[in-house]
C-alpha positions in Angstrom: 9.2 -20.3 -29.1 8.9 -21.3 -25.5 12.6 -20.5 -24.8 12.2 -17.0 -26.2 9.3 -16.3 -23.9 11.4 -17.3 -20.9 14.2 -14.9 -21.8 14.5 -11.7 -19.9 13.0 -8.6 -21.5 13.0 -5.1 -20.2 10.8 -2.1 -20.9 9.7 0.9 -18.9 6.5 2.9 -18.6 6.2 6.5 -17.6 3.2 7.3 -15.4 0.9 9.7 -17.2 -2.5 11.0 -16.2 -5.0 8.1 -15.8 -2.3 5.6 -15.0 -4.1 4.6 -11.7 -6.8 2.5 -13.4 -4.7 0.4 -15.8 -1.3 0.1 -17.4 -1.0 -0.6 -21.1 2.0 -2.7 -22.1 4.2 -1.5 -25.0 3.0 -2.6 -28.5 6.3 -4.2 -29.3 6.2 -6.2 -26.1 2.6 -7.3 -26.8 3.6 -8.5 -30.3 6.4 -10.7 -29.0 4.1 -12.3 -26.5 1.0 -12.6 -28.7 1.0 -16.4 -28.2 0.9 -16.0 -24.4 -2.7 -16.8 -23.3 -2.4 -16.3 -19.5 -5.0 -14.1 -18.0 -2.9 -13.3 -14.9 0.4 -11.5 -14.5 2.7 -11.6 -11.5 4.6 -8.4 -10.6 7.3 -8.5 -7.9 9.1 -5.5 -6.3 11.1 -4.9 -3.1 7.8 -4.3 -1.4 6.1 -7.6 -2.3 4.2 -9.5 -5.0 1.0 -8.6 -6.8 -1.3 -10.6 -9.0 -2.9 -8.6 -11.8 -5.6 -9.3 -14.4 -4.4 -9.2 -18.0 -6.9 -7.7 -20.5 -6.5 -8.0 -24.2 -8.1 -6.0 -27.0 -7.4 -5.0 -30.6 -6.3 -1.4 -31.2 -6.1 -0.3 -34.8 -2.7 -0.8 -36.4 -1.2 -1.9 -33.1 -2.9 -5.3 -33.2 -3.5 -7.2 -30.0 -2.7 -5.1 -27.0 -2.4 -6.1 -23.4 -2.9 -4.1 -20.2 -2.6 -4.7 -16.5 -5.9 -3.8 -14.8 -7.4 -5.5 -11.7 -4.6 -5.5 -9.1 -2.6 -2.7 -10.7 -4.3 -0.1 -8.5 -3.0 -1.9 -5.4 0.6 -1.8 -6.8 0.1 1.9 -7.5 -1.0 2.6 -3.9 1.7 0.5 -2.3 4.5 2.3 -4.2 3.0 5.8 -4.0 3.2 6.2 -7.7 2.6 9.7 -9.1 2.5 11.3 -12.6 6.1 11.5 -13.8 7.3 8.4 -11.9 8.4 5.5 -14.1 8.6 1.8 -13.6 11.2 -0.5 -15.3 9.8 -4.0 -15.9 11.9 -7.2 -16.4 9.9 -10.0 -18.0 11.2 -13.4 -16.6 8.7 -15.6 -18.5 5.0 -16.5 -18.5 3.9 -12.9 -17.7 6.0 -12.8 -14.5 7.8 -9.5 -14.0 10.3 -7.9 -11.7 9.7 -4.1 -11.2 11.9 -1.2 -10.2 10.2 2.2 -9.4 11.9 5.5 -10.1 10.9 9.1 -9.4 11.2 11.9 -12.0 14.8 12.6 -11.0 15.7 9.1 -12.4 16.6 7.9 -8.9 15.1 4.7 -7.6 12.4 5.4 -5.0 13.1 4.5 -1.4 10.5 2.6 0.5 9.9 1.7 4.1 10.9 -1.9 4.7 7.8 -3.9 5.6 8.2 -5.6 9.0 6.2 -8.6 10.2 4.8 -7.5 13.6 4.7 -10.7 15.7 3.6 -8.9 18.9 2.1 -5.4 18.9 2.8 -5.1 22.7 6.4 -6.4 22.5 8.8 -4.2 24.6 11.8 -2.8 22.8 15.0 -4.6 23.9 17.8 -2.5 25.4 19.6 -0.4 22.8 22.9 -2.2 23.3 21.3 -5.4 22.2 20.7 -4.3 18.6 23.3 -6.1 16.5 23.8 -6.9 12.9 22.6 -10.3 11.9 23.5 -12.3 8.8 21.2 -14.4 6.6 17.9 -12.7 7.5 15.7 -10.6 5.2 14.5 -7.3 6.5 10.9 -8.5 6.1 11.4 -11.1 8.9 12.9 -8.8 11.5 10.6 -7.2 14.0 11.1 -3.8 15.5 8.9 -1.9 17.9 9.3 1.5 19.6 7.0 4.0 21.2 9.0 6.8 19.4 8.3 7.7 15.7 10.7 6.0 13.3 11.2 5.0 9.7 13.3 2.2 8.2 15.5 2.3 5.1 17.7 -0.2 3.3 21.1 1.2 2.3 21.7 1.4 -1.4 25.0 2.0 -3.3 24.2 5.7 -3.9 24.0 6.3 -0.1 27.7 5.7 0.0 28.7 8.4 -2.4 30.7 11.3 -1.0 28.0 13.6 -2.2 25.3 11.1 -1.3 22.0 12.0 0.3 19.3 10.2 2.1 15.6 10.8 1.4 13.3 11.3 4.4 9.9 9.7 3.9 7.2 12.4 3.4 4.7 10.5 5.6 7.2 10.6 8.5 7.8 14.3 8.0 4.1 15.2 7.9 3.1 13.0 10.9 5.8 14.6 13.1 5.5 18.2 11.9 9.0 18.3 10.5 8.4 20.4 7.4 10.5 23.2 8.9 13.5 21.3 10.0 16.9 22.3 8.8 19.3 19.9 10.6 19.4 16.6 12.3 21.8 15.1 14.9 22.4 11.4 14.2 23.6 9.0 16.9 24.3 5.2 16.8 23.3 3.9 20.3 25.5 0.8 19.8 28.6 3.0 19.3 30.6 3.0 22.6 32.2 6.3 21.6 28.9 8.1 22.1 29.6 10.3 19.1 27.1 12.5 17.3 27.0 13.8 13.7 25.3 17.0 12.6 23.7 16.6 9.2 22.1 19.3 7.1 18.5 18.7 6.1 17.2 20.2 2.9 13.4 20.6 2.7 11.3 21.7 -0.3 7.6 22.3 0.2 6.6 23.2 -3.3 5.4 21.8 -5.7 5.3 18.9 -3.3 6.9 18.2 0.1 10.4 16.6 -0.1 13.2 16.3 2.4 16.6 14.8 2.4 19.8 14.6 4.5 22.9 15.7 2.6 26.0 17.5 4.0 27.3 15.4 6.9 25.4 12.2 5.9 28.5 10.7 4.3 30.6 11.3 7.5 28.0 9.3 9.4 27.9 6.6 6.8 31.6 6.1 6.8 32.1 6.4 10.6 29.6 3.7 11.3 30.9 1.4 8.5 27.5 1.2 6.8 27.3 -0.7 3.5 24.9 -1.7 0.7 22.1 -3.8 2.2 22.2 -2.6 5.8 18.8 -2.0 7.2 18.7 1.0 9.4 16.0 2.3 11.8 15.9 6.1 12.1 14.2 6.8 15.4 13.2 10.2 16.6 14.6 11.1 20.0 12.0 13.5 21.5 14.2 14.2 24.6 17.1 15.7 22.5 15.1 17.2 19.7 14.5 21.0 19.5 11.7 21.1 17.0 10.8 22.4 14.5 14.2 23.4 13.2 16.5 20.8 14.7 15.8 17.2 15.7 17.9 14.3 17.1 17.6 10.7 15.8 19.0 7.4 17.0 20.1 5.2 14.0 20.0 1.5 14.8 21.5 -1.0 12.4 19.2 -4.1 12.6 20.5 -6.4 10.0 22.6 -6.8 6.9 20.8 -8.4 3.9 22.7 -11.2 2.1 
């Protein structure tokens, strides 16, 4: 029995109204783990690890049901979950789970990489000093700048010829970029000093969304980006002509291994 519990199991949950308070686990999954007595679940994602209280109660013909409650709300907030999003869970044993978060389009959601800030007053090193480094996780790389920026880890779908890159909504709102239609990307470490014009598609209803599409693949290929690269997209106020057009320096900090 113990070996079966340790085997990987997958299930997914679609976020429906009321999901913020607790998450009910599927009846079939609860049945398979009815002998598991732990009162705590561990859920891991690309953004970190969360401990959650496991509650049990009997529901009619479903038998003993389990739900994630205390601690689930923190996971919801950290991942910006909304109605229509869904989460794929992989059970690795003893109520430990790996989680992947997807939006209603069935694409995995992109998140800012969490950086450990060792010194809030640290001066940004010269642009030419930004190099790729091996063997380091993004969470242990510090980056500081006086200019607005966001950080994304490259995924396989970013490499597609028709690929696109989602711009974080928080970044767009805080910098009044809801009306932009294009962005010029530059790699400060590129001695050729080239620039790439990329179209930006913005939708304001029913909710704000923005992405880079036409021209993004050219930048990706020219700068030899690949899956796992961590990139800083930093707004260049001096070269930006807001609100329609902006300029960004893209700095490749590290390659995850």
